[in-house]
N, C-alpha and C positions, 0 to 999 in steps of 0.2 A: 446626605454621603452614599451612594452605591454599594452595598454590599457585594462582591466576591461570590461568581459563582464558580465551585472547585467540577472539574474533571473527575471522574474515578481514580483516574492513578494521572500520574505524570508520565508524558509523550515525549521522545524524541524524533525531530526534523531532519532527515542526511539531504545531501545532496553531490551527488557523482557527472561530472561533464561526461561530456561527450567521451569515449574512448572507441576507437573498430572494434578492436582484436582483444577483447575479455578473458574468451575463450582457454588460452593461453595464460591468460594472466595466473602468477602466485596468489595464493591467500592473502600475503604484505602487501604488495601494490596492489593490490585493489581494496585493501585498509587505506591505504597512504590516497587513494582516490575520492574516496567514499568522507565526505565534510560536514562533521556536525554541526548543522546552522544555530537551531536554539531546541530547546528543549520547555516544553509549557505544563502547566498543569490544571489553568482555569481557562475559561472560556476566551476572557477580554485577552490575554496571553495571546491563547489563539486566534483569536480571527487580527489581532495585531500583526502578526507578521506572518499567516493565510491571505490576509486581503497586499499583500505585497509582491506574493508569491507569481511565480510564472504559469499559465495555465499548460494543460494539456499542450494544445495547437501553438502555442507557443515556445513551448523549450526549443534547444539547442537536439536535433540528431544526435539519438544513441544516447540521450542524460536522462536521468530521473530521477523524482524526488518520490522517498520512502519516509514513512509515517510508520514508525514501531515503539512498542510497549518500551518503557526506560526499562534497563538492566540485558537488556533481550538485544543484542548483536544482529542486526541484518545478514547474515551471515548460514550460510549453511552447517556448519561446523557448530555453532551454537547449543551448547546443552538441550535448549526448548526449540531447536528448529532441527535436530540432528535425524530423527525419526519423522518428522512430516513432510508437507511435499507443497504445494503451492500451484495456484489455481489462477489462469492464465486468460483473461480473459481478453480480446483481440479484436478491434473496428476501426473503421477506415476512422481520419480525420475531420471531423463534422461539429456544428453547434453543438449539436448532441454529449459530445467528448466530455468540453470544460464541465459541466455539466452535472455528466454525469461520474464522474469525475467528485464534485466535489461534495452528491452525494454520498457514494460510498466513503469517502473521509468523514462528512458528517456522522454518517450510522458507524462507522470502527470508533470514533469517541464517546457515544449514545450506547457504544455494548451493544451493538446490534439488534437497537428496541428495546433494550436492557435483557437482556437474554445472556442466562449469563449461562447456558453451553456454548453459543455461538463467541460468545465473550472470551471463553477459555480459551476457544478452538484457534480465534484467529492471531497470531501473534503480529502484527505488522502488515502492512499495504506500502505498495509501489506503482508511481505511473511513470510509462519510461515511452519514449518518443522513440519507435522504433526506423522509421523509415520518413521518406519527405508525406508519406498518406493515410501512414498507422502508428496507434497508439495501444500498448497492452497495461492494463491494470492490475494486476498480482496479492493475493493473497496469500499470506507464506500462514503454513497448517502445523497441529502441532506433532495431527498423526496422517494417516492414510486411510481416512474408515470414506470410503466411498461415497453410503449412505446416509456420510453427515454434508461427503460436497456436495452430493448432487440435493439435501436438503436444503444445505445455506444457501446454494446456487438461485432456486426458490424462491425462500424467500426478499436474496436482495433484489430480483424482478422485480417484484415488488413494493419496494423501499424505491431504491434506483432507478434513475431515468436513462436504464442504459435503453440504446438504439435498437430500432426494430428485427429485430431473428439474432439477438445477440446472441454467442455460444459462448462457451469453458471449455479447456482440456487443464488437464494436471498431469503435474507433474510430480514425482518423487524425486526429497532431497539426496544426492551421492553421501553415499556411507559410508 
């Protein structure tokens, strides 16, 4: 009998279908569009779900997949998110896009190579199909320390197969 390999914590996977105008949407309307797909806390549960998900290059326009630590909602207003921001990594849809998303998810689930600081700095990740030919990967941060964001991106570039010349932008969450 195989032993169960537990992750450090439980995670939730959400899906938001393609919605054209989220900017004028109320928090309640957005929450009603966000569907909890599953939660998982073992490697087997993760792979059982992840292998059946659409890859970023296959997502419907304006839709997103979100993986968050349990008990932290993927909303700016959540107490664990409200003083943070989001790191946006934008690039064209290509073969590397799907591989980069898989690498980012694995880094997140393994606590950024078991780095306790960055594990505590990131609450969740998402991938969003922006347009027919562009994708954004987003990391939700606990706070807005610029040096931490630059350092994290440098570490991610060494572990995640982002396409060459991938850059990031950072936006503080609305308070």
